[in-house]
CHARMM internal coordinates of N, CA and C (Angstrom, degrees):
IC EDIT
DIST 1 N 1 CA 1.4449
DIST 1 CA 1 C 1.4668
ANGL 1 N 1 CA 1 C 114.86
DIST 1 C 2 N 1.3354
ANGL 1 CA 1 C 2 N 118.79
DIHE 1 N 1 CA 1 C 2 N -30.68
DIST 2 N 2 CA 1.4326
ANGL 1 C 2 N 2 CA 123.42
DIHE 1 CA 1 C 2 N 2 CA -178.23
DIST 2 CA 2 C 1.5138
ANGL 2 N 2 CA 2 C 111.16
DIHE 1 C 2 N 2 CA 2 C -68.10
DIST 2 C 3 N 1.2957
ANGL 2 CA 2 C 3 N 111.20
DIHE 2 N 2 CA 2 C 3 N -39.78
DIST 3 N 3 CA 1.5809
ANGL 2 C 3 N 3 CA 119.43
DIHE 2 CA 2 C 3 N 3 CA -178.62
DIST 3 CA 3 C 1.5616
ANGL 3 N 3 CA 3 C 104.94
DIHE 2 C 3 N 3 CA 3 C -62.97
DIST 3 C 4 N 1.3223
ANGL 3 CA 3 C 4 N 118.03
DIHE 3 N 3 CA 3 C 4 N -46.22
DIST 4 N 4 CA 1.3714
ANGL 3 C 4 N 4 CA 124.23
DIHE 3 CA 3 C 4 N 4 CA -179.47
DIST 4 CA 4 C 1.5795
ANGL 4 N 4 CA 4 C 112.70
DIHE 3 C 4 N 4 CA 4 C -50.36
DIST 4 C 5 N 1.3808
ANGL 4 CA 4 C 5 N 109.82
DIHE 4 N 4 CA 4 C 5 N -51.09
DIST 5 N 5 CA 1.4236
ANGL 4 C 5 N 5 CA 116.78
DIHE 4 CA 4 C 5 N 5 CA -179.45
DIST 5 CA 5 C 1.4303
ANGL 5 N 5 CA 5 C 115.73
DIHE 4 C 5 N 5 CA 5 C -62.07
DIST 5 C 6 N 1.4620
ANGL 5 CA 5 C 6 N 113.09
DIHE 5 N 5 CA 5 C 6 N -36.81
DIST 6 N 6 CA 1.4919
ANGL 5 C 6 N 6 CA 115.47
DIHE 5 CA 5 C 6 N 6 CA 176.37
DIST 6 CA 6 C 1.4428
ANGL 6 N 6 CA 6 C 112.38
DIHE 5 C 6 N 6 CA 6 C -64.42
DIST 6 C 7 N 1.3241
ANGL 6 CA 6 C 7 N 123.45
DIHE 6 N 6 CA 6 C 7 N -37.47
DIST 7 N 7 CA 1.4158
ANGL 6 C 7 N 7 CA 126.19
DIHE 6 CA 6 C 7 N 7 CA 177.50
DIST 7 CA 7 C 1.4843
ANGL 7 N 7 CA 7 C 115.76
DIHE 6 C 7 N 7 CA 7 C -70.05
DIST 7 C 8 N 1.3343
ANGL 7 CA 7 C 8 N 122.94
DIHE 7 N 7 CA 7 C 8 N -15.80
DIST 8 N 8 CA 1.4338
ANGL 7 C 8 N 8 CA 121.84
DIHE 7 CA 7 C 8 N 8 CA 179.38
DIST 8 CA 8 C 1.3713
ANGL 8 N 8 CA 8 C 107.77
DIHE 7 C 8 N 8 CA 8 C -76.70
DIST 8 C 9 N 1.3578
ANGL 8 CA 8 C 9 N 120.88
DIHE 8 N 8 CA 8 C 9 N 147.88
DIST 9 N 9 CA 1.4931
ANGL 8 C 9 N 9 CA 123.30
DIHE 8 CA 8 C 9 N 9 CA 171.42
DIST 9 CA 9 C 1.5520
ANGL 9 N 9 CA 9 C 112.19
DIHE 8 C 9 N 9 CA 9 C -72.63
DIST 9 C 10 N 1.2200
ANGL 9 CA 9 C 10 N 115.06
DIHE 9 N 9 CA 9 C 10 N 154.08
DIST 10 N 10 CA 1.5216
ANGL 9 C 10 N 10 CA 117.66
DIHE 9 CA 9 C 10 N 10 CA -176.24
DIST 10 CA 10 C 1.4221
ANGL 10 N 10 CA 10 C 117.70
DIHE 9 C 10 N 10 CA 10 C -54.17
DIST 10 C 11 N 1.5001
ANGL 10 CA 10 C 11 N 116.06
DIHE 10 N 10 CA 10 C 11 N -31.79
DIST 11 N 11 CA 1.4007
ANGL 10 C 11 N 11 CA 124.04
DIHE 10 CA 10 C 11 N 11 CA -176.06
DIST 11 CA 11 C 1.7047
ANGL 11 N 11 CA 11 C 103.78
DIHE 10 C 11 N 11 CA 11 C -60.69
DIST 11 C 12 N 1.2328
ANGL 11 CA 11 C 12 N 123.08
DIHE 11 N 11 CA 11 C 12 N -31.80
DIST 12 N 12 CA 1.4227
ANGL 11 C 12 N 12 CA 124.16
DIHE 11 CA 11 C 12 N 12 CA -176.91
DIST 12 CA 12 C 1.6268
ANGL 12 N 12 CA 12 C 110.59
DIHE 11 C 12 N 12 CA 12 C -85.87
DIST 12 C 13 N 1.3178
ANGL 12 CA 12 C 13 N 115.12
DIHE 12 N 12 CA 12 C 13 N 0.66
DIST 13 N 13 CA 1.3981
ANGL 12 C 13 N 13 CA 113.76
DIHE 12 CA 12 C 13 N 13 CA -178.84
DIST 13 CA 13 C 1.5734
ANGL 13 N 13 CA 13 C 112.85
DIHE 12 C 13 N 13 CA 13 C -69.87
DIST 13 C 14 N 1.3589
ANGL 13 CA 13 C 14 N 110.00
DIHE 13 N 13 CA 13 C 14 N -41.66
DIST 14 N 14 CA 1.4122
ANGL 13 C 14 N 14 CA 115.99
DIHE 13 CA 13 C 14 N 14 CA -179.61
DIST 14 CA 14 C 1.5523
ANGL 14 N 14 CA 14 C 109.76
DIHE 13 C 14 N 14 CA 14 C -58.50
DIST 14 C 15 N 1.3618
ANGL 14 CA 14 C 15 N 116.87
DIHE 14 N 14 CA 14 C 15 N -41.71
DIST 15 N 15 CA 1.4457
ANGL 14 C 15 N 15 CA 118.27
DIHE 14 CA 14 C 15 N 15 CA -174.27
DIST 15 CA 15 C 1.6071
ANGL 15 N 15 CA 15 C 109.47
DIHE 14 C 15 N 15 CA 15 C -69.05
DIST 15 C 16 N 1.4101
ANGL 15 CA 15 C 16 N 116.36
DIHE 15 N 15 CA 15 C 16 N -34.98
DIST 16 N 16 CA 1.2595
ANGL 15 C 16 N 16 CA 122.35
DIHE 15 CA 15 C 16 N 16 CA -178.24
DIST 16 CA 16 C 1.5627
ANGL 16 N 16 CA 16 C 111.57
DIHE 15 C 16 N 16 CA 16 C -67.46
DIST 16 C 17 N 1.3824
ANGL 16 CA 16 C 17 N 116.47
DIHE 16 N 16 CA 16 C 17 N -38.11
DIST 17 N 17 CA 1.3740
ANGL 16 C 17 N 17 CA 118.67
DIHE 16 CA 16 C 17 N 17 CA 179.73
DIST 17 CA 17 C 1.4832
ANGL 17 N 17 CA 17 C 110.11
DIHE 16 C 17 N 17 CA 17 C -71.48
DIST 17 C 18 N 1.3520
ANGL 17 CA 17 C 18 N 121.12
DIHE 17 N 17 CA 17 C 18 N -28.45
DIST 18 N 18 CA 1.4530
ANGL 17 C 18 N 18 CA 122.75
DIHE 17 CA 17 C 18 N 18 CA 178.03
DIST 18 CA 18 C 1.5215
ANGL 18 N 18 CA 18 C 108.65
DIHE 17 C 18 N 18 CA 18 C -68.76
DIST 18 C 19 N 1.3129
ANGL 18 CA 18 C 19 N 115.71
DIHE 18 N 18 CA 18 C 19 N -36.64
DIST 19 N 19 CA 1.4533
ANGL 18 C 19 N 19 CA 121.10
DIHE 18 CA 18 C 19 N 19 CA 177.34
DIST 19 CA 19 C 1.3860
ANGL 19 N 19 CA 19 C 117.23
DIHE 18 C 19 N 19 CA 19 C -64.50
DIST 19 C 20 N 1.3859
ANGL 19 CA 19 C 20 N 115.40
DIHE 19 N 19 CA 19 C 20 N -39.44
DIST 20 N 20 CA 1.4486
ANGL 19 C 20 N 20 CA 123.94
DIHE 19 CA 19 C 20 N 20 CA 176.52
DIST 20 CA 20 C 1.5643
ANGL 20 N 20 CA 20 C 109.48
DIHE 19 C 20 N 20 CA 20 C -70.09
DIST 20 C 21 N 1.2878
ANGL 20 CA 20 C 21 N 114.99
DIHE 20 N 20 CA 20 C 21 N -35.89
DIST 21 N 21 CA 1.5271
ANGL 20 C 21 N 21 CA 118.07
DIHE 20 CA 20 C 21 N 21 CA 176.48
DIST 21 CA 21 C 1.4263
ANGL 21 N 21 CA 21 C 109.45
DIHE 20 C 21 N 21 CA 21 C -67.87
DIST 21 C 22 N 1.3504
ANGL 21 CA 21 C 22 N 122.48
DIHE 21 N 21 CA 21 C 22 N -35.77
DIST 22 N 22 CA 1.5382
ANGL 21 C 22 N 22 CA 124.11
DIHE 21 CA 21 C 22 N 22 CA -178.34
DIST 22 CA 22 C 1.5889
ANGL 22 N 22 CA 22 C 104.26
DIHE 21 C 22 N 22 CA 22 C -70.72
DIST 22 C 23 N 1.3095
ANGL 22 CA 22 C 23 N 118.96
DIHE 22 N 22 CA 22 C 23 N -38.51
DIST 23 N 23 CA 1.3930
ANGL 22 C 23 N 23 CA 123.07
DIHE 22 CA 22 C 23 N 23 CA -177.13
DIST 23 CA 23 C 1.5829
ANGL 23 N 23 CA 23 C 114.77
DIHE 22 C 23 N 23 CA 23 C -64.43
DIST 23 C 24 N 1.3810
ANGL 23 CA 23 C 24 N 109.64
DIHE 23 N 23 CA 23 C 24 N -42.02
DIST 24 N 24 CA 1.5032
ANGL 23 C 24 N 24 CA 121.21
DIHE 23 CA 23 C 24 N 24 CA 177.82
DIST 24 CA 24 C 1.5021
ANGL 24 N 24 CA 24 C 107.93
DIHE 23 C 24 N 24 CA 24 C -65.84
DIST 24 C 25 N 1.3377
ANGL 24 CA 24 C 25 N 115.00
DIHE 24 N 24 CA 24 C 25 N -43.13
DIST 25 N 25 CA 1.5549
ANGL 24 C 25 N 25 CA 119.18
DIHE 24 CA 24 C 25 N 25 CA -177.76
DIST 25 CA 25 C 1.5382
ANGL 25 N 25 CA 25 C 108.72
DIHE 24 C 25 N 25 CA 25 C -61.48
DIST 25 C 26 N 1.3661
ANGL 25 CA 25 C 26 N 111.32
DIHE 25 N 25 CA 25 C 26 N -39.55
DIST 26 N 26 CA 1.4961
ANGL 25 C 26 N 26 CA 119.05
DIHE 25 CA 25 C 26 N 26 CA -175.11
DIST 26 CA 26 C 1.6465
ANGL 26 N 26 CA 26 C 106.37
DIHE 25 C 26 N 26 CA 26 C -63.48
DIST 26 C 27 N 1.3166
ANGL 26 CA 26 C 27 N 114.46
DIHE 26 N 26 CA 26 C 27 N -48.65
DIST 27 N 27 CA 1.4009
ANGL 26 C 27 N 27 CA 121.00
DIHE 26 CA 26 C 27 N 27 CA 177.46
DIST 27 CA 27 C 1.4689
ANGL 27 N 27 CA 27 C 114.11
DIHE 26 C 27 N 27 CA 27 C -59.11
DIST 27 C 28 N 1.3408
ANGL 27 CA 27 C 28 N 120.12
DIHE 27 N 27 CA 27 C 28 N -41.90
DIST 28 N 28 CA 1.4522
ANGL 27 C 28 N 28 CA 122.42
DIHE 27 CA 27 C 28 N 28 CA 175.10
DIST 28 CA 28 C 1.4876
ANGL 28 N 28 CA 28 C 116.02
DIHE 27 C 28 N 28 CA 28 C -65.08
DIST 28 C 29 N 1.4110
ANGL 28 CA 28 C 29 N 112.30
DIHE 28 N 28 CA 28 C 29 N -34.84
DIST 29 N 29 CA 1.4654
ANGL 28 C 29 N 29 CA 111.90
DIHE 28 CA 28 C 29 N 29 CA 177.82
DIST 29 CA 29 C 1.4908
ANGL 29 N 29 CA 29 C 110.54
DIHE 28 C 29 N 29 CA 29 C -76.66
DIST 29 C 30 N 1.3245
ANGL 29 CA 29 C 30 N 119.93
DIHE 29 N 29 CA 29 C 30 N -33.83
DIST 30 N 30 CA 1.5565
ANGL 29 C 30 N 30 CA 119.37
DIHE 29 CA 29 C 30 N 30 CA 177.91
DIST 30 CA 30 C 1.5570
ANGL 30 N 30 CA 30 C 105.80
DIHE 29 C 30 N 30 CA 30 C -64.62
DIST 30 C 31 N 1.2828
ANGL 30 CA 30 C 31 N 117.41
DIHE 30 N 30 CA 30 C 31 N -44.09
DIST 31 N 31 CA 1.5399
ANGL 30 C 31 N 31 CA 119.71
DIHE 30 CA 30 C 31 N 31 CA 177.04
DIST 31 CA 31 C 1.4234
ANGL 31 N 31 CA 31 C 112.10
DIHE 30 C 31 N 31 CA 31 C -52.99
DIST 31 C 32 N 1.3939
ANGL 31 CA 31 C 32 N 117.14
DIHE 31 N 31 CA 31 C 32 N -50.73
DIST 32 N 32 CA 1.4424
ANGL 31 C 32 N 32 CA 119.77
DIHE 31 CA 31 C 32 N 32 CA -176.39
DIST 32 CA 32 C 1.5017
ANGL 32 N 32 CA 32 C 110.01
DIHE 31 C 32 N 32 CA 32 C -67.06
DIST 32 C 33 N 1.3595
ANGL 32 CA 32 C 33 N 117.38
DIHE 32 N 32 CA 32 C 33 N -39.36
DIST 33 N 33 CA 1.5375
ANGL 32 C 33 N 33 CA 118.89
DIHE 32 CA 32 C 33 N 33 CA 174.00
DIST 33 CA 33 C 1.4581
ANGL 33 N 33 CA 33 C 109.69
DIHE 32 C 33 N 33 CA 33 C -52.61
DIST 33 C 34 N 1.3226
ANGL 33 CA 33 C 34 N 121.58
DIHE 33 N 33 CA 33 C 34 N -51.56
DIST 34 N 34 CA 1.4479
ANGL 33 C 34 N 34 CA 122.91
DIHE 33 CA 33 C 34 N 34 CA -177.82
DIST 34 CA 34 C 1.5734
ANGL 34 N 34 CA 34 C 111.82
DIHE 33 C 34 N 34 CA 34 C -66.40
DIST 34 C 35 N 1.1969
ANGL 34 CA 34 C 35 N 117.10
DIHE 34 N 34 CA 34 C 35 N -31.80
DIST 35 N 35 CA 1.5763
ANGL 34 C 35 N 35 CA 115.38
DIHE 34 CA 34 C 35 N 35 CA 171.36
DIST 35 CA 35 C 1.5198
ANGL 35 N 35 CA 35 C 109.58
DIHE 34 C 35 N 35 CA 35 C -64.86
DIST 35 C 36 N 1.3521
ANGL 35 CA 35 C 36 N 117.14
DIHE 35 N 35 CA 35 C 36 N -48.29
DIST 36 N 36 CA 1.4309
ANGL 35 C 36 N 36 CA 114.49
DIHE 35 CA 35 C 36 N 36 CA -173.14
DIST 36 CA 36 C 1.5181
ANGL 36 N 36 CA 36 C 112.55
DIHE 35 C 36 N 36 CA 36 C -74.26
DIST 36 C 37 N 1.2759
ANGL 36 CA 36 C 37 N 116.33
DIHE 36 N 36 CA 36 C 37 N -15.31
DIST 37 N 37 CA 1.5321
ANGL 36 C 37 N 37 CA 119.27
DIHE 36 CA 36 C 37 N 37 CA -177.90
DIST 37 CA 37 C 1.4870
ANGL 37 N 37 CA 37 C 107.27
DIHE 36 C 37 N 37 CA 37 C -76.23
DIST 37 C 38 N 1.3045
ANGL 37 CA 37 C 38 N 122.00
DIHE 37 N 37 CA 37 C 38 N -24.82
DIST 38 N 38 CA 1.4296
ANGL 37 C 38 N 38 CA 121.65
DIHE 37 CA 37 C 38 N 38 CA -171.51
DIST 38 CA 38 C 1.5652
ANGL 38 N 38 CA 38 C 108.09
DIHE 37 C 38 N 38 CA 38 C -74.66
END
COOR INIT
IC SEED 1 N 1 CA 1 C
IC BUILD
């Protein structure tokens, strides 16, 4: 994955970071849902 990020032009870096933020938020939401479901 690191090599792919290096090959990408800097213009796509913002988009990639946004995608990672979305993925992290999804993981947090899922974790919170599991906690509240108990």
